[in-house]
C-alpha positions in Angstrom: 0.0 0.0 0.0 1.3 3.5 -0.9 0.0 6.7 0.6 -0.4 9.5 -2.0 0.5 13.0 -0.8 -1.2 16.2 -2.1 1.7 17.3 -4.2 1.2 14.3 -6.6 -2.2 15.3 -8.1 -1.2 18.9 -7.9 1.9 18.2 -10.1 -0.2 16.1 -12.5 -2.8 18.9 -13.1 -0.6 21.9 -12.7 1.6 23.7 -15.2 4.8 22.4 -16.5 7.1 21.3 -13.7 10.0 18.8 -13.4 8.1 16.6 -11.0 5.1 16.3 -13.4 6.6 13.6 -15.5 8.2 12.0 -12.3 4.8 11.8 -10.7 3.2 10.2 -13.8 6.0 7.6 -14.0 5.8 6.8 -10.3 2.1 6.3 -10.5 2.5 4.1 -13.6 5.1 1.9 -11.7 2.8 1.6 -8.7 -0.2 0.6 -10.8 1.8 -1.9 -12.9 3.2 -3.4 -9.6 -0.4 -3.8 -8.3 0.2 -1.4 -5.4 -2.9 -0.2 -3.6 -2.9 3.7 -3.6 -4.6 5.4 -0.6 -4.7 8.9 1.0 -6.4 10.7 3.8 -9.0 13.5 4.1 -6.3 16.0 5.0 -4.8 15.7 1.6 -8.0 17.1 0.1 -7.9 19.9 2.6 -4.3 20.7 1.6 -5.4 21.0 -2.0 -8.2 23.3 -1.0 -5.9 25.4 1.1 -3.2 25.7 -1.5 -5.5 26.6 -4.4 -7.3 29.1 -2.2 -4.0 30.7 -1.2 -2.9 31.1 -4.8 -6.4 32.2 -6.1 -6.8 29.1 -8.4 -10.4 27.9 -7.8 -10.3 26.5 -11.4 -7.7 23.9 -10.3 -9.6 22.4 -7.4 -12.0 20.2 -9.5 -9.4 18.8 -11.8 -7.1 18.0 -8.9 -9.8 16.3 -6.9 -10.8 14.3 -9.9 -7.3 13.1 -10.5 -6.9 12.1 -6.8 -10.3 10.4 -6.8 -9.2 8.4 -9.9 -5.9 7.2 -8.5 -6.7 6.3 -4.9 -8.7 3.3 -3.8 -9.4 4.6 -0.3 -9.5 7.9 1.6 -8.9 7.5 5.3 -10.7 9.8 7.7 -8.8 11.9 10.3 -9.7 10.5 13.7 -9.1 12.1 17.1 -6.5 9.4 17.8 -4.6 10.5 14.7 -4.4 14.0 16.0 -3.1 12.8 19.3 -0.5 10.6 17.6 0.5 13.5 15.3 1.3 15.6 18.3 3.8 13.0 19.5 5.2 12.5 16.0 5.7 16.3 15.6 7.5 16.5 19.0 9.8 13.7 17.9 10.3 15.0 14.4 10.2 18.8 14.7 11.3 19.4 11.1 8.0 17.9 9.9 5.1 20.2 9.2 2.0 19.7 11.3 0.1 18.4 8.2 2.9 15.9 7.5 2.9 14.7 11.1 -0.9 14.0 10.7 -0.3 12.0 7.5 2.4 10.0 9.3 0.0 9.3 12.2 -2.7 8.1 9.7 -0.1 6.0 7.9 1.2 4.4 11.1 -2.3 3.6 12.4 -3.0 1.8 9.1 0.5 0.2 8.9 1.5 2.0 5.7 5.3 2.6 5.3 5.5 3.9 1.8 4.4 7.2 0.4 4.4 8.9 -2.9 5.5 12.5 -2.3 8.0 15.1 -3.4 8.1 16.6 0.1 11.5 15.8 1.5 10.3 16.6 5.0 9.1 13.0 5.3 12.7 11.9 5.0 13.0 12.8 8.7 10.9 9.8 9.6 13.2 6.7 9.3 10.3 4.2 9.3 8.9 5.7 6.0 10.0 5.0 2.5 9.3 8.1 0.3 8.8 7.3 -3.3 9.2 10.2 -5.7 
């Protein structure tokens, strides 16, 4: 199982970027390997937040559609996830709060691989960042 971070669909639908082709290839490899792709509800919130911040409402729909098409499951954010995220954040202070929440969701569901171009995840030795 591979967790898909918000930057993956954003690179796929966004303008020309070096990671756009990388993201497409990584997804193709995962699909051909039969990996199950998943995400959490916070990823959708990140997409909303980013496109609101840069005044790009036109990109929200396409980005959501891409994410909906590539993931098999979207995990909710539970209260326990937020408590675990606080511990993770305190132990890995270089992580963003959102990334700590993703790590908590991943740990709770025993997911150790994620597709992301966010190097902040590299601070968590138990994770394998693909991308």
